[in-house]
Each structure stands twice: as C-alpha cells, then as structure tokens.
C-alpha positions as CSV (number, residue, x, y, z in Angstrom):
1,M,55.6,51.6,-18.3
2,K,54.9,54.1,-21.0
3,V,52.7,53.4,-24.0
4,R,51.3,55.6,-26.8
5,A,47.7,56.3,-27.3
6,A,46.0,55.1,-30.5
7,V,42.5,55.5,-31.8
8,L,41.1,52.8,-34.1
9,A,37.8,52.5,-35.7
10,C,36.1,49.4,-34.2
11,A,33.0,47.4,-35.2
12,V,31.7,47.4,-31.6
13,L,29.1,49.3,-29.7
14,V,30.8,51.2,-26.9
15,G,29.8,52.8,-23.7
16,T,28.3,49.7,-22.0
17,G,31.6,48.3,-20.8
18,I,31.0,45.2,-23.0
19,A,32.0,44.7,-26.6
20,V,29.0,44.0,-28.8
21,T,29.3,42.5,-32.3
22,V,27.6,44.6,-35.0
23,A,25.2,42.3,-37.0
24,A,23.0,43.7,-39.7
25,G,21.7,42.8,-43.1
26,P,22.8,44.6,-46.3
27,A,19.6,46.7,-46.5
28,A,20.6,48.3,-43.2
29,A,23.9,49.5,-44.6
30,A,25.9,47.2,-42.3
31,I,29.3,48.3,-41.2
32,G,32.0,45.9,-40.3
33,A,34.9,43.7,-41.4
34,V,34.8,41.3,-44.3
35,R,36.7,38.2,-43.2
36,G,38.0,35.5,-45.5
37,A,36.7,32.1,-44.6
38,A,39.9,30.3,-45.6
39,S,42.4,32.8,-44.1
40,G,40.6,34.3,-41.1
41,R,42.0,37.6,-42.4
42,C,40.1,40.7,-43.3
43,L,39.5,42.5,-46.6
44,D,42.0,45.4,-46.2
45,V,43.2,48.5,-48.0
46,P,47.0,48.2,-47.8
47,S,48.8,50.7,-45.6
48,A,45.4,52.4,-45.0
49,S,45.8,54.2,-48.3
50,T,43.1,56.3,-49.7
51,A,44.4,56.6,-53.2
52,N,42.3,55.5,-56.2
53,G,43.5,52.3,-57.8
54,V,45.0,50.7,-54.7
55,Q,44.4,46.9,-55.0
56,V,42.9,45.5,-51.8
57,D,44.3,42.5,-50.0
58,I,43.7,40.4,-46.9
59,W,45.4,41.2,-43.6
60,D,45.1,40.3,-40.0
61,C,41.9,41.8,-38.7
62,N,42.8,44.9,-36.6
63,S,39.7,47.0,-36.4
64,G,41.3,49.7,-38.6
65,A,39.2,52.1,-40.6
66,N,40.8,50.5,-43.7
67,Q,38.9,47.3,-42.9
68,E,35.5,48.8,-42.1
69,W,33.1,48.2,-45.0
70,N,29.6,49.6,-45.5
71,Y,27.3,47.5,-47.7
72,T,24.8,50.0,-49.0
73,S,21.3,49.6,-50.4
74,G,22.9,50.4,-53.7
75,K,25.1,47.3,-53.5
76,Q,28.3,49.3,-53.0
77,L,30.9,48.2,-50.5
78,K,32.2,51.5,-49.1
79,V,35.3,52.2,-47.1
80,Y,36.3,55.5,-45.5
81,G,32.8,56.7,-46.3
82,N,33.6,57.8,-49.8
83,K,35.7,55.1,-51.5
84,C,34.1,52.0,-53.1
85,L,35.2,48.5,-53.9
86,D,35.7,48.6,-57.6
87,A,36.4,46.2,-60.5
88,Y,39.4,48.0,-62.0
89,N,38.8,49.7,-65.4
90,N,35.3,48.1,-65.6
91,G,37.0,44.7,-66.0
92,T,34.7,41.7,-66.4
93,T,37.4,38.9,-66.9
94,A,39.0,36.6,-64.5
95,G,42.1,38.2,-63.0
96,T,40.6,41.7,-62.9
97,K,42.1,43.6,-60.0
98,V,39.8,44.7,-57.2
99,V,40.7,48.2,-56.0
100,I,39.2,51.1,-54.2
101,W,38.0,54.1,-56.2
102,D,35.9,57.2,-55.7
103,C,32.3,56.1,-55.5
104,N,30.7,56.9,-58.8
105,A,27.5,54.8,-58.9
106,Q,28.8,52.8,-61.9
107,T,27.9,49.1,-62.1
108,N,31.5,48.0,-61.7
109,Q,31.2,49.1,-58.1
110,Q,28.1,47.0,-57.4
111,W,28.4,43.7,-55.5
112,N,26.0,40.9,-54.6
113,V,26.6,39.6,-51.1
114,T,25.1,36.1,-51.0
115,S,23.9,33.9,-48.2
116,G,26.4,31.2,-49.4
117,G,29.3,33.5,-48.4
118,T,30.4,34.7,-51.8
119,I,30.6,38.3,-53.0
120,T,30.1,38.6,-56.7
121,S,30.4,41.4,-59.2
122,A,26.9,42.6,-60.3
123,V,28.3,43.1,-63.8
124,S,30.4,40.0,-64.5
125,G,29.1,37.5,-61.9
126,L,32.7,36.7,-61.1
127,C,33.6,36.1,-57.4
128,L,35.7,38.2,-55.1
129,D,38.8,35.9,-54.8
130,A,42.0,35.7,-52.7
131,A,44.5,35.2,-55.5
132,G,46.0,31.7,-55.8
133,A,43.9,30.5,-52.9
134,A,46.6,32.0,-50.7
135,T,45.9,32.9,-47.0
136,A,49.0,35.0,-46.1
137,N,48.9,38.7,-45.2
138,G,49.2,40.7,-48.3
139,T,47.4,38.3,-50.6
140,L,45.8,40.4,-53.3
141,I,42.1,40.3,-54.2
142,Q,40.9,39.8,-57.7
143,L,37.8,38.7,-59.7
144,W,37.8,35.1,-60.7
145,T,35.4,32.5,-62.0
146,C,33.3,31.2,-59.0
147,T,34.6,27.8,-58.0
148,G,33.1,27.2,-54.6
149,G,36.5,27.4,-53.0
150,S,37.0,28.7,-49.5
151,N,39.2,31.5,-50.9
152,Q,36.0,32.9,-52.4
153,K,33.9,32.6,-49.2
154,W,33.6,35.6,-46.9
155,N,32.1,36.1,-43.5
156,S,30.8,39.4,-44.6
157,T,29.2,42.4,-43.0
158,V,26.0,40.4,-42.9
159,G,26.2,39.1,-39.4
160,S,30.0,39.0,-38.7
161,A,32.5,41.4,-37.2
162,G,35.4,39.5,-38.8
163,C,37.0,37.9,-35.8
164,P,38.7,34.5,-36.0
165,V,37.8,33.6,-32.4
166,A,35.1,34.5,-30.0
167,G,36.5,35.5,-26.6
168,A,34.4,36.3,-23.5
169,V,36.3,39.0,-21.7
170,T,34.0,41.5,-20.0
171,Y,34.5,44.3,-17.6
172,T,32.8,46.6,-15.1
173,L,34.2,50.0,-14.3
174,N,33.7,51.0,-10.7
175,R,32.3,54.5,-10.5
176,A,31.7,57.0,-7.7
177,S,28.0,57.7,-7.0
178,S,28.7,61.4,-7.2
179,P,31.8,61.7,-9.4
180,T,34.0,64.8,-9.5
181,A,34.9,66.4,-12.8
182,D,38.3,64.7,-12.6
183,Q,36.6,61.3,-12.1
184,T,34.1,61.8,-14.9
185,D,36.9,62.7,-17.3
186,A,38.9,59.6,-16.2
187,Y,35.9,57.3,-16.6
188,T,35.3,58.5,-20.1
189,R,39.0,57.9,-21.1
190,I,39.2,54.6,-19.4
191,T,36.0,53.4,-21.0
192,A,37.2,54.3,-24.4
193,A,40.5,52.5,-23.8
194,M,38.9,49.4,-22.3
195,D,36.3,49.1,-25.0
196,L,39.0,49.0,-27.7
197,A,41.2,46.6,-25.8
198,V,38.4,44.2,-24.9
199,A,37.2,44.1,-28.5
200,E,40.7,43.3,-29.7
201,Y,41.2,40.5,-27.2
202,N,37.8,39.0,-27.8
203,C,38.7,38.9,-31.5
204,Y,41.9,37.0,-31.1
205,V,42.0,35.3,-27.6
206,G,39.4,32.7,-26.7
207,A,39.6,33.4,-23.0
208,T,36.8,34.0,-20.5
209,K,37.5,36.6,-17.9
210,V,35.4,39.0,-15.8
211,L,37.4,42.2,-15.1
212,T,36.9,44.9,-12.5
213,V,38.4,48.2,-13.5
214,S,39.0,51.1,-11.1
215,Y,40.3,54.6,-11.2
216,D,42.7,54.9,-8.3
217,T,44.9,58.0,-8.0
218,S,47.3,56.2,-5.6
219,V,48.5,54.1,-8.6
220,S,51.4,55.6,-10.3
221,T,50.7,54.2,-13.8
222,A,48.4,51.2,-14.2
223,D,48.3,47.6,-13.0
224,G,46.5,44.3,-13.5
225,S,46.3,41.1,-11.6
226,Y,45.2,37.5,-12.3
227,S,42.2,38.0,-10.1
228,G,40.8,40.3,-12.8
229,S,41.5,43.6,-11.2
230,I,42.8,46.5,-13.3
231,R,43.6,49.9,-11.9
232,F,44.4,53.1,-13.7
233,G,46.2,55.9,-12.0
234,A,45.7,59.6,-12.4
235,S,48.0,60.1,-15.4
236,R,45.9,60.5,-18.6
237,S,48.9,59.3,-20.6
238,Y,48.2,55.7,-19.6
239,M,44.5,55.8,-20.3
240,N,44.8,54.3,-23.8
241,Q,44.3,51.0,-25.7
242,A,47.9,49.9,-25.4
243,T,47.9,50.2,-21.6
244,A,44.6,48.5,-21.4
245,Q,45.8,45.6,-23.5
246,H,49.0,45.4,-21.4
247,E,47.0,45.1,-18.2
248,I,44.4,42.7,-19.6
249,A,47.4,40.5,-20.5
250,H,48.3,40.4,-16.8
251,T,44.8,39.4,-15.9
252,L,45.1,36.5,-18.4
253,G,48.3,35.2,-16.9
254,V,51.2,37.2,-18.2
255,G,53.6,37.5,-15.3
256,T,50.8,36.5,-12.9
257,Y,50.0,32.8,-13.5
258,G,51.6,30.3,-11.1
259,S,53.7,28.5,-13.7
260,W,54.9,31.7,-15.5
261,S,58.4,31.7,-14.0
262,S,59.0,28.1,-15.1
263,F,58.9,29.2,-18.7
264,V,61.4,32.0,-18.2
265,S,65.1,31.1,-18.5
266,N,68.0,33.5,-19.1
267,G,65.7,36.3,-20.1
268,Q,63.8,34.2,-22.7
269,W,60.5,32.5,-22.9
270,S,60.8,28.8,-23.5
271,G,57.3,27.9,-24.3
272,A,57.0,26.3,-27.8
273,N,53.6,27.8,-28.7
274,A,54.5,31.5,-28.1
275,L,57.9,31.0,-29.7
276,A,56.2,29.6,-32.8
277,A,53.7,32.4,-32.9
278,L,56.4,35.0,-32.7
279,R,58.4,33.4,-35.5
280,T,55.2,33.2,-37.7
281,L,54.4,36.9,-37.0
282,T,57.9,38.1,-37.8
283,G,58.9,35.6,-40.5
284,D,62.2,35.1,-38.6
285,S,62.8,31.5,-37.8
286,S,65.4,32.4,-35.2
287,A,63.3,35.1,-33.4
288,V,63.5,35.1,-29.6
289,L,60.7,36.0,-27.2
290,H,62.2,37.8,-24.3
291,A,60.6,37.7,-20.8
292,D,61.2,38.6,-17.2
293,S,59.3,38.0,-14.1
294,Q,56.3,40.1,-15.3
295,H,56.6,41.0,-19.0
296,F,57.4,39.7,-22.5
297,W,58.7,41.5,-25.6
298,P,58.4,42.2,-28.4
299,Y,54.6,42.9,-28.7
300,G,54.1,43.1,-25.0
301,L,53.0,46.7,-25.4
302,N,55.4,47.7,-22.6
303,Q,56.9,50.8,-24.3
304,A,55.5,53.4,-26.7
305,S,57.7,52.1,-29.5
306,E,55.7,48.8,-29.5
307,A,52.5,50.5,-30.4
308,T,53.4,51.8,-33.8
309,S,50.5,50.4,-35.9
310,A,47.1,48.7,-35.6
311,D,48.9,45.4,-36.3
312,D,50.8,45.6,-33.1
313,Y,47.6,45.4,-31.1
314,V,46.7,42.2,-33.0
315,R,50.2,40.7,-32.5
316,N,50.0,41.4,-28.8
317,C,46.8,39.4,-28.6
318,K,48.2,36.5,-30.7
319,I,51.3,36.2,-28.5
320,V,49.2,36.3,-25.3
321,A,47.0,33.6,-26.7
322,A,50.0,31.5,-27.5
323,I,51.5,32.1,-24.0
324,R,48.2,30.9,-22.5
325,K,48.6,27.7,-24.5
326,D,52.1,27.2,-23.0
327,L,50.6,27.8,-19.6
328,G,47.9,25.2,-20.2
329,L,45.2,27.9,-20.2
330,P,42.4,28.2,-22.8
331,A,43.5,30.3,-25.7
C-alpha cells in the first residue's frame, strides 16, 4: 500500500499519544473549530482560500487551517492568523454576507460569542446564520435577524473542538529504553501521524479502542489487526496520517472482523449503511462501494490518489463508521 503524506492543522494537543480537546474561554484567545448545531458541520473558508471577500460556509469538519478560528480579546474571529470574520462592506442588514478580510480592527469584524450558542455582530446585533436553515456542505453564512433557530446556534471555540461524535480511540507507542537515532526519528514521525489520525477518528467514529503501536523494521509497509496492534515498518513514506488512518480502520474491523467476508460479494460491499453513506458523500445514488478480503474503496486510503484533500480523511472515517454499523459494531 502507498499513501501520500498530508499535514493538517488540528485542534488537539499532541505528543502524549492521546488526542486532547482544546477548551478555552474567549478571553484566552481560544483556537478551534466553530461547529453548527443543526448541521454538525464547521465554519469554513471555501477551498482554503485566503482572498479578501470570500464568503464563508459550512463544511464537514476536517481539522484544516481554514476551519481553525481564534476568538481574541478584541472580539475578532481570526483565521490563518491574519484574516478576520467580517460583515461585508460594513453591512448591518439581514442578508449581509459574512466573509474573511484582512484584520483591520473595525467594528464590523467584532463578534459576541454568547453562552446561548449564538454569535452576533457587535455592530448590528444580527446573528451568524446558515442561509435558509440549510445543513448541506457549502451552505453560505450570512447575517440574519436572530430567531433562536438551530441554524444560528454554534458550538463555538468556547469549549468545543467541533466534532459531531466523541470517540475513544487511544494509543501507546512502544519505545526502546535507549533508542537509536533511527528509532528516535521514527517515533517522532509515527507520533505525528497517529495524533492526526486518532483525532480524526475520534471526531467521526464513536468507537472505543486501545491501540498498541510499534516501530518494526521487519514490516515492509505497515499493518494493523483487530487486536489493536499497529506496526510501522522502516520506510518513512508510510509514516503519515493516511497510513495511520488506514491501519486504524483495520483495528476497527475493516478486513479483520469475523463477519467481514459475509458482506463482500462479487467485489462489492453489500451492507446498507456503508452504501448509503457513500452515496450521500458522493451525491451519486448508484455509487458502489468496492471491497475485497481486507480493504474497501473509494475512501479506504489504500492509494496515494485517495488522499487528495482534507475531506478525504473525513470521508474515510464516515465510511468506516458506516461499515461498523453494518458489522453490528458501535459506530
């Protein structure tokens, strides 16, 4: 198996081997995702654009830098460190576009994050609103009269990392007591990969699993088993998030659970939950989820071409969650 490395900004503390949700109040300049209560999707800068005037939307939470918001003591919601959430053209009327713009300390870039879950313009008092009460990816964000609707409620940077579920996957990396330079380098790379992968799975798959991770130069690529063991071989090209997610999927039942083969027929997965999830993700009512004795595709992160964007990591998790439902496992 070959997969491509990817580096994503992630609202977790790393280095401990366990994903930890960031939770802080606004005075502490909290950094994290802002998740829509109705949609479960995150406040997002489309296509990770940095251009002034781009209207923000909601999208599947993916730990990307374009979904990381810093609520400052000056009431700004910053993204990328230098762009601010902005009521376009100083607008104060319902329907005003909400965009990103160079931070300029103007009042149209100031927001009140309330304990009730709303985010309101400090100038107009209007609410941050998912247009038309829609919940689909790409729904645009605007200002609108506050109605109390769930499309105006946000699980904001105040105490939430923007995840629709709370998984409980943890891992321990076995380390030599006196590591060589090669082992130390491998441990660093594996930890970075596993921290990203575990955070992604804990955001989208409600599974509980204790993993034991090893660096084993006798392994040609990487492998994972339902017992919770994951081994990375010597090649650094596999020490990345995509490989880590692929192997975590094996520990959660992909190709390893006892009834897996009963759902594979003529190279296709027959489980209704995973098939429905794939068709929802692709928008194709005739999409087919392919499978063999060990793997599934698309979104199995089996090849480099499957890890082309942050969304592909999320889709992998969603398909795995649906496969677990088919297998009768907690998802």
